[in-house]
N, C-alpha and C positions, 0 to 999 in steps of 0.2 A: 501867563506867557502865551505867545503865539504857537500854534500847533496845526498839523495836518490831521484831520479827524474823519471818522465815519461813525454814524449812529446805527447803521445796518450793514449786513453783509451783502455784497453784490458787485456789479461791474465797477472796478476802481475808477474808471473815467467818469462815472456817474455819482457814486456815493462819497467819494473823497472831496473834502473842501477845507479851506483854511478856517480857523476859529480860535477861541480862547480856551485855555485849560488851566487848572490849578498848578502852580509851580511845585514840583515834587520835592520832598525832603528825604535825604539819605538815611537809611536805617543802619543798624549795627553791621559793620563789615562792608558798607557800600560807600560810593562816592557819587556826587552830582557833577555832571559834565555840561559846560556851556558849549552848545553845538556850533561848530564851524561849517561842516559839510556832512551830509548823510546820503548814502546811495539808495536807489530803488532797485531791489533785487526781485527776481521772478517769484521767490517764495514769499516776499512781502505782499505781492499782488494776490497770490493764492490765499494768503491769510486774510486779506481784505474781502476776498470772495467767500471766506468761511470754509475753504476746502483744503486747508493745510493741516499738518499734524498738531499744530498749536492753534487754539481758538480763543481769542481774547474776549473779556467781558466788554460789553458795549455801554456807552460810547467808548471808542478806542482810538489811541494815537498810533499811527502806523510807524513802520521802520524797525530794523533790528541791528543796524550797524551805524557807527558814526565816529567822527573825530572831532576833538575840541579841547577845551582847557578845563581842568578840574576847578570848581568854584566852591565846593563844600565837601567836607569829610564826615562820614558817619562814625559812630562810636567804635573804637578799637582799631581804626585804620592808621597804621604807622608806616606802611611801605610806600605811600604816595603822599603828595603834598599839593596844597592849593596853588594854582598857577602853572601846574605841570601840563604839558601838551601830551595828550594820550589818544588812543583809539580803543574801541570796544565793539565786540560783535556777540551774537546770540543773546542779545538783550531785547528790551521792548521800548517802544515809544521814542525812537530817535528822531522822528520827523517833527521836531519841536525845538524851541529855543534852549531847552535844558532836558536832560534825561538822566536816569539813574542806572548805575552799573555796579555789580559786585566787584569789590577791589581785586579779587583774585582773577577776574577776567579782563582787567584793564592793562593795556600794554603801552608803556611810554614810547613816544615816537622821537627818534633822533632828528636833528635839524636837517640832515641830509635827505630826508624824505618829505616831499611837499604835501600840502593838504589834500590835493586831488588824489594822490596815491594813498595817503594815510587813511582816507575815508573809506576806501574799498579794499584795503590790504589784508584784512583778517578773514572775513566770511568766505568769500569765493576762493582766493588763493590758498588759504589754510585747508579748505575742503579739498581743493585739488591736490595739495601735498599729502593730506591724509589718505586721499584716494590712491595716490601713487604708492604709498606705503601698503595700502590695503591690497593692491594688485600683486605685490610681492614679485616684482620684476627687477632684473638687474641690468647693469650696463651691457649694451650690445644686443639686448632682446628687443622685440617689437611689440608695440601695443597699437590698437586701432580705436579711434573714437569718432562718433558722429556728433552732429551739432557742435563741431569743433570751434566755430567762431562765436560761441557764447562766452561769458565771463570765465566760467570754470574751464571750458575747453581750451581757451587761449592760455590760461595759467598752467594747465596741465601740460600743454605742449612745451612751454618755456621751461617748466620745472623738470620735465623728463629730459630735455636737451641738456640742462645743467648737470644732470646725473649720468649722462651718457646713454640714456634709454632712447631708442628710436620710436618715433610716434607718427603714424599715418593719421592725418586730420581730414575728415570728411565734412564738406560743406554742401549746401543744396544749390548754390548759385555759382556760376562761373566767375562772377565778379568777386566772390569770396576768396578765391585763390590769391588774387592780387592784394586784397585787404590783409590777409594773413602774412603774405610776403613782406608787406610794409612794416610789420612788427618783428620781422626776422624769423618768422615761422615757416619752415619748409615742409616738404612731403605733404602738401595740401592737395586734395583731389576733389573735384566737383562731381557729385552724383548726377548732375545734369548731363554729363558725358556718357554716351552709350556704352563705352568700354571701361567705365570706372572700376568695375570689379576686377577686370584683367589688370588694370594699372596697380591696384592694391596688391593683388597676388604676385605681381612681378617684384614688388618691393619686399614683401614679407616671406617670400620663398616657401618653406614647408608649413608656414602658418604663424600667426601671431601668438605670443604667450598669453595675451589678455586683450579684452575689448571692453569698451565702455559705451553703453547704450543710453542715450538721453532722449530717444525718439519713440521707441515702442513700435507695436504693430509689426509690419513686414520687415522693417529695418533691423529689428532684434535678430531675426533669423538670418539676415544677410551677414551681420557681424559674427554670429555663431559659425557660419560657414567659412569664415576667414581665420578661425582659430586653428592652431596646430594641435597635436596630440596632447591631451591633458590640459588644454587651455581653459581660461576662466572668462566667463561673460558676466559683467557686472551691470545691473540695472541701476542707473543713476537718476533717471527721470523718464517722463513720457510726454513729449511735446504733442503727440497725436491724441493722447488720451485713450489709445487703443491697447488691448492686452498684447503681451509679447507673443509673436507667432514664431514658434521654434520647431525645427524639424527633428523628430525623435532620432533619426539616423545619425545626425551630427552629434547629438548628446551621447548616444550609446557608443558609437564606433570611435569617437574621439575621446571618450571618457571625460567629457567636458563638465565643468562645474559652473552652475548658474546661481548667482547670489545678488542680494540687494545691498546698496550702500546708502546710508543716511548720515550725513556729517554730524548732526547733532548727537546721535546715539554713539557714534564712533568716538567723538570728542569726549563725551561723558565717561566712557570706559577707558580712555587713554591715561596712562600714568602722567602726572604733572611734569615730571622731568623730561619725558618724551615730548610732550606738547611744547615745553619751553625750547627744546632743541629745534623743533620744526619751525616755531616762530622766529627763532634766531636765524635759521636758514633763509626764511622769507625776508627778514629785515636786511640781511646782508645782500641778497639778490636785488631787492628794490633800491638799496642805496648805491649799488654799483652798476645799475642799468641792466641787470640780467632779467628783470621782471618788469615789463611795460604794461601799465594799466591805464589806457586812454580814457578820456572823458568825452562824451558826445554832446552833452548840454547840461547847463545848470539853471534851475528854476527856483523861484521863491516859494515859501510855504503856501501862500495864497494861490499859487499856480499848480497845486499838486495834481489836480485832475488832468491838466494839460501835460504835466510831467509824466504821469502814468501812461497817457496815450503815447507820448514820445518813446517811453521805455518799451512799449509793446510793438513799435514799428520794426519791421524786418530790415535787415541790412544796416543796423546801427554800427558805427565805428568804435563805440565805447559806451561807458556807463552813464546813465542819467543820474544827476545828483540834485539834492535840495540844499538850499542855503537859507537859514533863518533871516 
């Protein structure tokens, strides 16, 4: 089968290429999915670099999420059937004509959700929804997030709104405010504005209940300063690659809590019935237009290096997808 491969870890725009790989066979409790579309996530590119929590054996096929049609069932699989349209995430090797997924992680897709949405519906939006649960905020409370125009940030803003939670969305460029507004996301503030901190404080009043940091460095401390008494700062990522710079006074006098969030770990520890409920919430929102997941571009597997470059471009309006 055709696949997007890398024989070494390194710059995704250099080491990734199209090639041939053996067609995988599903084992017990698994299914094989004929890929229709697969997204390029930031964590996929970090995996290609060899700098993520999961490090595959080389040569490796990239990708961790995809949508398609089941074309083979492993032993003991009775809950799914050949020909069924499904999506799966937290799997491996989706940048290929076919990939394997555990049956328990496969989610049937209703006809009301198109392929472009189905391909990216699970990993980032489910992470955003689990993150919203993790923050333990309720309707009427405020959260603040930076890097808000990323895939998780957009999803978090939409999901919070659906639950009645107020969300201040920080972006680095003035143009990002209009881009977010086009998706129906309000309370977006550009940190390029000299008075952006004052703008946030005017909205959150005595302080936010929680904040989500995807940047690191100085930005972490800025979010900590926007928390109210007993607030929670969650480290979701580090775009700068810098250690979090936190003021001890804010931690001490606000009695703030600082903790990390890794969707993979949270998902593993979540009760199956809880996860099913969250997935159901996502499917309903996606089907009714409450969750918009735009696509910036679609590339073929042989164009994977070009696709990786496009995914790394700042100011994208949506996800970059691969089509076998």
